[in-house]
N, C-alpha and C positions, 0 to 999 in steps of 0.2 A: 317524557323521550319513549317508553316502552308502555305496551299494553297490561296494566296491573291482574296480573290472574294467581296473585298468592290469596291471603284473606283481605279480599277488598268490602269493604262494605257500603252500601249505600242505602237510603232511604226513599222513601214512594215521594218525598215532599223537597226533595233536593238537599237534605242535608247534608251536613258534613262526612265523610265517607274515609273510613281510615284502614287500617291494616297491619294484622297482629302478627310478627316475625318471629322463628323459631331457631333457635340457634343449640346446635348438640351439645352435651355434656360431656364430663370426662366418659359418664359410664355409656356412652351413644347414644343415649334418648335426647328427645328432643325439650327442651327446658323456654320459656317465654320467657322473651329478652323485654324486660319492662321498659326499655330506652329506644323502643325501637318501632313504636308506637309511628306509622308513617302518613301525613296528610296525603290525600289524592284528589283530584280534581273532577265533578261529576260533569257527565256528558249531558247536553241537553235532554237525551232521553229518558235521565233518570225519572223523570214523572209519569213517563208511561209505563214503570215496571220492568221496565228490560233491563238487561243485568249486563251492565256494557259500565264502566269509568278506567279514566287514566293517571297514571302515577308522575309523579313528577321527580320517584327519588330512582337510586336502581335498581336492582336486585338484588339480595344476598342468595340468593340460590340459583343453580344452573339448571334453565328450565328444559325440555325435552319435548320434541315435536309429537305430535296425537298417534305417528306412525312408529317415532321410535320407541312411546309407552307401550303400542301395541304387538311391536316386535319382542319386546322383553318380555311382555305376558306370556308369549307363543314361546319366547326360548327358556321360561324360568322353570316348566316341565322336563327338557331336558338337560338343564345342568343341574336343578336339584337333587342330593342322595337322601332317599326317603329314608330317614333314619331320627333316631328320637334326639339326635344332636339338631338338626335343621328344623326338625318337629320346634323346639323348644325355644331357637332362634324366630322363629317365625311366629309364636304367640308373644315372646317378651318383646316385639317391634312394635305392642298395640298399645295403646294409653289403658292406663287404669281409673277407679275410681278420684283418686287423688287430684288427678290432671283433671276432672271437672269442676270439681270445686277451686282448684287456682286460678283455671283460666274463666270461672264464671266472676270472681270476685273483679274481676278487671273490666266484662261484660256489664256487668251490672250497675257500675259510677254511673251516676245520674247525668246526661247531658239535654236533659230537653227534648228528646227528638222523639221522634215518629218509631215505626217498626221498620226495618230495615233488614235486606240481606246482605248474609256474608259467604266466602267461602274458605273454609281451614285449607291455610297452607299445607298440614299434610297430604291431601286429597289431592296433589299433583297439580300439572298445568293444566292449564284449560284454554286449550285451542276452539273457537265458537266453530270452525269448519270441521273439527272432529265426528266421526260417525257414532260419538258415544251418547246414550241418550243423557238429558238430564232430569236430573233429580231435583225435588227440592224438600225438605224437610221442613214440617212442620208441628214444633214445636207440642211438649203439655202443658198444664197449668203453671209449670214453673218461669216457660215464657222466655226463657235462655237461649236457646237454639243449638245447645251441647250437648243435646241428648241421644246425639250419634256418635260422640266422640271416640270412642273405642272401635268403633266403625268404619271412622273416617279414610285411614289410609286403605284400608281392601277395597271398600265405593269407591273410592279415587280411581283406582287404576280402570276401573269400567264404567263408572258414572261422571256426569258434571256436576259435580254437587254444589249445592246452594240451602242453606239453612238463614231461616225465619227467624232474628230479633227480637223481643217484643221489649220494649224497656221500662223496667221498673214503674215506674209513673206512667207509662203511656194506657190512655184509656178508649183506645182505638173501638169500635164497634166489632157486633160481631159483622155486620155485614159488610162495616170498612175493611176488615183482613180480608173477607171474600172477595171484593171487590180489587184489590193489593194483589191477591193471588191469582186472579182473571187475568189480571192486566199483564203481570208477567206471564203467565202462560201463551197469550195470546201474541206476546213480543216474539216470543221465542217460535211458534207456530209458523207466525213471517219471515222467518228468519230461515227455516227448516222445519219444514210442513209434513218432511218423513219420518222424523225422529218421534217417537213416544215421548209424554213427559210423566215420570215417576214422581207421585204424591205418597211422601212417607210421613205419617203420624202417628202421634203417640196420644191417648186420651182427648184433650181439645184440640189437637191436631187433625186426630183421626175422625172427631167430627165434622173439620172443615175440608176435610179430605172430600167424604161424603157428599158433603151440600155443593162442593165445586163440583163434581161428575154430576148430582144432580140435574144441577142450572146448564150443566155444558154438555149433553150428550154425544154432541158432536166432536167434543175433541178426543185426540187417541191418548189417552191416559191408563195406568198402572196405578191401584192403590195396593198402598202396602202399610196397613192397620196393625199398631200395635195397640191390644189392652182396649180397643173404644167406649168413650165414653157416652153411647148412644144409652147403657144403662143406669145413666147418672141418677135414675129417680130412686135408684135400688140403693147408692152408694151410701156409704159412713161418712161423706161431707159435706151433706145432704142436712146433718143436724147442726151443724158451726152457720149455716145461710141466714137462718131469724135470727143472729146475735150481732148487734150494734157495735162496730169496731169499738165506740168509747165506754161500750160495758165490758169490755174484755178484759177478767181480771189477771194478775199476775200466773194465779192456775189455770186458765185456759191458754194463756200464753205457752206454758208447761204442754199441755194435752195436744196443741198444734205445732208445738215441737216435733213431740212424737209422733200424729199422723205424718209431717213431713219428711220424719226418717225414713217410715214406709217406702217413700217412695225411690227410694237410691237401691232398692235392691236388699240382700242379704248378704253385708260385708264376711258374717261368721260362714255363712255358705261357700261363700269363693274362697277363703282360705282353706277350708276342708277339700274341696273339690281339688285345688291342688297339690295337697298332700297325698288324696288317692291317686291322683295321677301319678305319684314319685315324683314330685319335680323338687327336687330337696335343696336345691344348692341356694344359698346363703344369701345371690344377690333376689334372686327369686323369691326367697322366705320373707323376704325384709319388704321387699313389692306390696303382696300379698297383706302382709303386719301393717301395714300402711293405710290399706283398703279397712281394716278391720279398724282398725281407732278412726278411722275418717268421720263416724258419723259424729264422735264425739269432739271432735276439734275442731268440727266447720257448722257445728250448729249454727254461729253466728252468721254464716255465709246464709244458710238454708233460711234464718229470720229476715235478711235483708233481700232473698231475692222476693222471699214472699211474706211482707210485713202486712200485717193484719186490715191494712185498707185493702191493698193488692189484693191479699188470698179472696175479701169477701168480693172485688170487682171480680178477678176470674172465674168466682163459683155462679156467682147472675152469669158470666160467659158463657160459661159451660150449661148452663142450665137454659139460657136459648140458644145454643148450636146442637143440642142435644133431642130438643125437641125438634127445630129445625130440620136435622139429617134425618130422625123418626118418621117425621111427616111427610119425606118426600124417598124415600127407599127406593120406592117402585119404577120412581125414573131414572135410576143409577145402572147405567151398564156397563160402565167399564169394567174392565178387567179386575180381579179384586183377592188380595191376599190377605188373611186375616191371623195372626199372632195374637195367641192367650196363655197369657199365665197362671199355674198352677195354684200360685200362691200369691195371688192380689189380693191386700185383704183393704182395699179401698172398692172396688169395680169386685162385680162376679162375671169375672172377663172370660172365662170357659164357658159361661150358660149364655152370654149373651155373643160371643162366637159363633158358638151352634145357630141359634137366632138365626142371625146375620146370615149366616151362609145357608139357611133356608129362604131368605127372604130375597137375595140377592142372585142375579140367574149366571154369573159369571163368576164364581166363586169358589175359593178353598180354603183350607182352614189347617193350621199348625199350631200344634200344642208345645208346651213349654211346661212341663210337670212341676220344676223347681222356681221358677222365676215370679220377682218381684213383679210391681206397676210399673216401673221403669224400666222394662226387660231388656231394652238396648245398653244398659249398663250393667247386666248382668257378666260374670264368669261363664265363659262354653256357649255365648250366644255368637253368632256370626250370620248378620243378616247376608252377607253374600253367598255363602253357603245355603243358607235359606232359600234365596231367592233362585238360585240356580237348581236348587233340589226340586221348588215345583214348576220347573220350566218358563218360569214368570222372567227372563232376560229378555230382550229382544232387541234390536238396534231400529226395526222398519216397520210397518202397520200390522205385519203379520212375522213370526216366529221365522229366525232360518237355521235349522237345527245344525248345520256344519259352519257357517262363518261366525254367526252367534256365539257360537261353543266356546266359554274358556275353559280352559285346562285347569284341572284339579289341583291344588296347593299339597304341601307336604303333608298338613295336619288332615285334609278332607281324603289324600289317600290311604293314612295311616287308620282314620277313623273307619272308613269302609272296609280293612283290610281284620281290623277288628274284630268288626260285626260277625264278620263271618270264618272269625278265627276259630270258633269252636268246630265248624264242618272242617277247615285245616289239621285243627288238631287232632279230631275223631275219626278222620279217612285216612290221615297220612299217606296226603296223595305225591303221584310220581308223575314227574314230569318228564319224559323224553322226547329228543328234538332230531332231527339228523341234518348232518352237516353236506356241504355241497360234493362233498366226496363220497355221501352216501354212510361215513359209520354212524350208528347211532351212537348219542352222547343222553345222559341224564342231565336234566337241566335244560333252559331254553337258547345255549349260546347257538342251536341250529338256524333259529328264526330271523330271516333278513332284518335288519335294521333300518333300510332306505324305503318305502314307500313306492309306489302302493304295493299291497300284500294281502290277500285274500283267504282269511285261516278258515276254510269249509269244512265242518264236518258234522256230526251225528248229534242229536238233545238226545240224554237221558231224561226219566221220569221229572217233571215240572220243570224242564231245564237247569237241573241245580247247580249242575257241572259247570254254570258261567260264574256261579257267582266269586269261588275264589281265585279264578284263572285269571280273569280283567286283573284286581292288583297284585297278583302274583306276576305279571306279563311288567306291571309298572316297576314293583319294588325291586325284579329281579334284572331286568332289561332298559328299563327308562322307557318303555314302550308302552303308547297309550293305545288302547285296541277300542275303535269303535262299534260296538255290537248295533245290528240290525234287528228293532225288536219289534215286538206287536204294540198294534196304536192302541193299546186298552193300557198300555201302560204310560200313554200321555193323557189320553181323553177317558172321560168317565161322563156314566149318565147320571141326571140329575138326580131323579129318584133311588138313585141307588141301586143294590143287586149284583156289581161285582167290586172288586177288592177296590178298600183307598187308596186315592192315588197316591198318597203320604207310602202306601210300599214299595213304592220304586223310584222313590228319593236319589236313591243312590245309583240306581241306575241311567239315570239321566245327569246324576252328577259327574259319572265316569263317562259320559257320553255317547248312551245309546241315543238313537236316531228312530223317529217309526219310519215301518219300513215302505217302501216306494221306491219309484224308478228313477225321481229325479235326486233322491239324497244319494240314492246307494251311488249315481254318477257323478255327484259333486262329491262326493267322501273319494273314492278313487281320485278322481281327479286332483285331489289335494293329495293327492298321494299318504294317503290316511293307510292304517294297517285294519281292516273290518271284519271284523267278524259276522258270517253269514253261517245260518242253519238253510239248509232249503227246505228241508220236512217242516219244520215250522212247528203250528200247533200240533197237528195231528202226532207229529213223532213224539213231542213234548209230554201229551195225553194221551200216549196209545194203550193201548189192549192188552189184557194178561195175554203172556206167552209171547209178548212183540217187543222183548227187550232186542237193542241191539239193529232194530228191523229197521230200514232207511225207506222212506217215504218222501221220494222227491219227483217232482213234476217230469213227465218225457222229455221235454222241451228243456235246451238251455236257458238260464237267465243271468249268468254271470259272466261267461267265459267271452265273450265278443267287448263287455267293457271293460274286462279286465287287458286284452288285448292290444284295444284302442291308445291305451296308456301305459302299455310296456309293463303292467305289472307281474307278478311272482304268486300263484297260487300252492295254499299250502295245505295240502289233505290233512287232516288228523281224526282219530277215533277218542272216544271216551268211553270206558268199563266200567261195572263197579255197583252199579245201580241195585244189582241184582244180590247184593251182600251188602244193602240197604235197607231196603223196604223190599215188601211180598206185596205186588197189587189181588187184591180181595172183592172188590167190586168195582169193577170196571164200567165204560160208556155202553156198551150191551145190557150189563146188567140193571144198572140205571135206568136204562128206556123202557124197560118192563113194568118199572114201578110207575104209578101214574103222578105222582107228586113230583116224584125227580125229574120223570120226563121234562113237565112243564115248566122246570125251576130252567133245566136246561136250554130249551128253547128260549123262555124269556131272557137268558143273559147272553144266548147269540142273537137275539135280536137286537141287543143292544149294544154290540159292538159294531165294528168297522168289517165291513164282508170283506175278506182278501182272496186271492184267485178263483175271483166268478169266472173269469174265463178257461179256467183249466180241468180236467176231466181227474179221473181216479180217484183213490183215495185220500188223498194229498188234498184235493179240494173239500174234503170231512174237517170244517173248519168248526165244528161244536164245541161250547164253552160250556166247559164240567170238570172237576177235580176226582179224580180215581181216588177210592176207598183202598189204603193202604194198611198193612200192619208192618212197625219197624223189627227189624233184626239185629242182633248183634252186631255193633259196626264190623264192616270189611274194610277196606281198600280201594280209592280210587285210581285209576292210570290213567293219561294222558299221553298219546303215540302222535307226535307232528309229523308227518313223512317229509320226503324231500320234496323242495321248492320245486315245483312246475312254471319253468318260465315262458314268457310270452311275448317278450320285446323280441322286435323283427319281423314277427309274423301276425302283425298287422292286417296285409292284406290277405294274406293267405286265410286268418279266420273270418276274413269276411264271408266267406264261403258258408252256409247255414250247415253242409255236409261234415265239413272239418271242423266248425267250429263243435257238432253234435259231438264228433267223433272224442275230442278234446274235453268236453262233458263227462262222457263215457266214462273217459278214462279217468277223473277226477271222483267219482263217483267209485268205480272200483276200490283205488287205492283208498277212500275211506274203509271200506266193507275190508281192505287186505290189512289199514292199523286197527280197527277192531277184533279182527282174526287173531292178528301177532300179540295182543296184550289179554285175550282170552288165552291162549295157550300158553305165555310164559309167564301170567300169573299162576297157575296152577304150580309153578315151584318158586313160589314168592316165600321163604320162612315167615316174614312177616304179613303175610296174610290176615292173620287174625289180630285182633286187638291185643288180646292174652300178651302174645309173643312181642307187640311190639309196646305193650307197657312194660314188662322185664327190661327189657332192652335199655327204654330212659331209665328206669330205677336203677341200672349198671354204669350209664353213660353220661346222664343229664337228662332234664328235659326240653334241652334246645338242640340234641344231637342229632343229627342226619340222621333217619333209618333206614338200613339198607335193604335193597330190595334183589329181584331175583338177576341174574346175570346178564349181561348183554351180551 
């Protein structure tokens, strides 16, 4: 009667398909209903690898259309309150290590069938006409296909997720698995040639993904590889291969159980992480305790997942896959993200990640220092956040930084805020805004809620003022500010010389976009709140004595775009840099030193050139970092002026002269904001950190520290 879009499973050889149903428990968590296995009728295309099947049963859940799911994702950022309570609720909605074993027990029951695809119910509905890209999960040596179980819910919000299940008794060859994956991808490309296909693999699955990419350079693939087994020759598991199954003694079985236990991460670490985070609710502690004892209670399940004969077969498969992938690395052109665990006791994952990153032309790495071999089962590992941070999420052949952006969740916002919390606490930032009637108030209540809104202001040294500002807008006003950023935040030279892109992951998570006319136009037309710094690199990397000096282009760059969509322009100023640091060696000084001059020229050559058609100082985009010495911390002050309305002035501001007048007015207002703050901070009794510490000692660490009279 309906298309089965939940956990429907089908094989490459028209074997029986089934779906697993989930029913809510009294605690609100989903539990598997053992009586809910549903029969489904495979279509005639199952032998081609197409992910299609029809069900003869009624749904036990309410399906949302893809547009409704997309709308839910967009609205979540506006509805959630960024608090520890909502963060805890979001974290507890995910599954745990125990769920992996519970569901694996059912999955590994022998039915004599070949490898097959299934889609977990918690991934949501799967409208084949949806713009969400296809994600194929390729499992490690366990073969169950549940390695992403803790990621399913979030992945299902932005991907069409399908997982490969390799039955315990199956002996499909390496080449057979490759053909199955390739048939599936080709069928997807025939249906929607514009959507990329994500191959997410761990260990064995990572080798399969590399092999598919090497054999099919024409396919639009994105590879997400966790602890690739291309380093199998250095693996501890190689010591098992020479031992025939019939000669494995009971002692060897215990050894294998120990090795298998390493695959599931570190339950003790998971429990301790939760305690450190302060999640002391009894229900949460019970969940972590279940993970803590899971290894001892589920060792029989591990033994059933990988009995001796299957383990030896999988190791042979792994050896073949590793050799095949290594021999063809030079043919891999796909966009690749390698995730490396620092505590992988089976593979030298960090070392291998570095090697692969050097060998692959379009590759980045992300390190997880405390992660075990099965990285996706670790606490605190969020694959969606990692993909977003790396800038790897796209729905088409090229990324659209506006339409492909996924708003940050509560947990993501809080993590970003905590990352820069030191700066907020150290500087006790004061943020002022202006109401429509001209009254200046403390806080951000004067910022218009509805966009488009252009926040136009000055850069301080290194642009540090933006770090605490963007998350503060979300926490205080639930306003997502999209910053226009330099291209080096998104692109890097392969031979290094520039900051690693991981440095800017939080920028991308919070919605920064590379500076370009088309990106700016898209943001304003979508009624976004846009953070714009006309002074750019020249202002952020200013010279000695140039604090608070604006380096703006002579002509307008944003006024007419704002007017075209009736946007509001909010000029703002920031001061406090001179109370934090003093530049001692600037650009002019460094250019006098041959070694530093060559470094600056080399780095400038590697980045995308901006404002090549602009004259004056703002066109000087030399990439360098001034040497500075820190001071006893003062205080940062932000002042957002009265919004300038452009609604109804579209025709008027088409005139270049009128647009230029408004542009100069905005620049003048920014300078006035800076002058106001420089004057008023002189009367702030808490400008010095010592007076702030005394106030906190008397009134509590969380108390708001007063400032000058408004």
